[in-house]
C-alpha positions, 0 to 999 in steps of 0.5 A, a space after each residue: 210879559 210884554 211879548 205875551 201882552 201883545 200875542 195870544 201865546 208864545 212858545 219857548 223858542 219864540 220867547 228865547 229868540 225875542 229875549 235873547 235869553 238862555 234856556 235856564 234863564 228863561 225857564 227860571 223866569 217863566 217858572 216864577 211868572 207861573 207860580 205868581 199865576 201871571 202866565 199859563 203854561 201848556 205843554 204838548 207834543 207837535 209830532 214827536 217834539 215837545 212844545 211849551 207855550 205860554 199865555 198871560 192870565 187875567 191876573 197877569 194882565 192886570 198886574 202888568 198894567 199896574 206895573 206900566 202905570 207905576 212906570 208912567 208915574 215915575 217917568 212923569 215925575 222927572 
């Protein structure tokens, strides 16, 4: 989510590289985020190669901000 918060979008390979994730791990996490409606998934072809790119939704931005605020509260209590 943090990658998508600072980028308009990211494709599967970009996320895989940045997060050092396996294909399966990244696929399961993005499916969960899509199901929660935190991200939008767009599938297309670039030439003959499939390309999947992700962007954060308004709901995703709101929920991520709540998450950051909760973490900041937790840290400030220590």
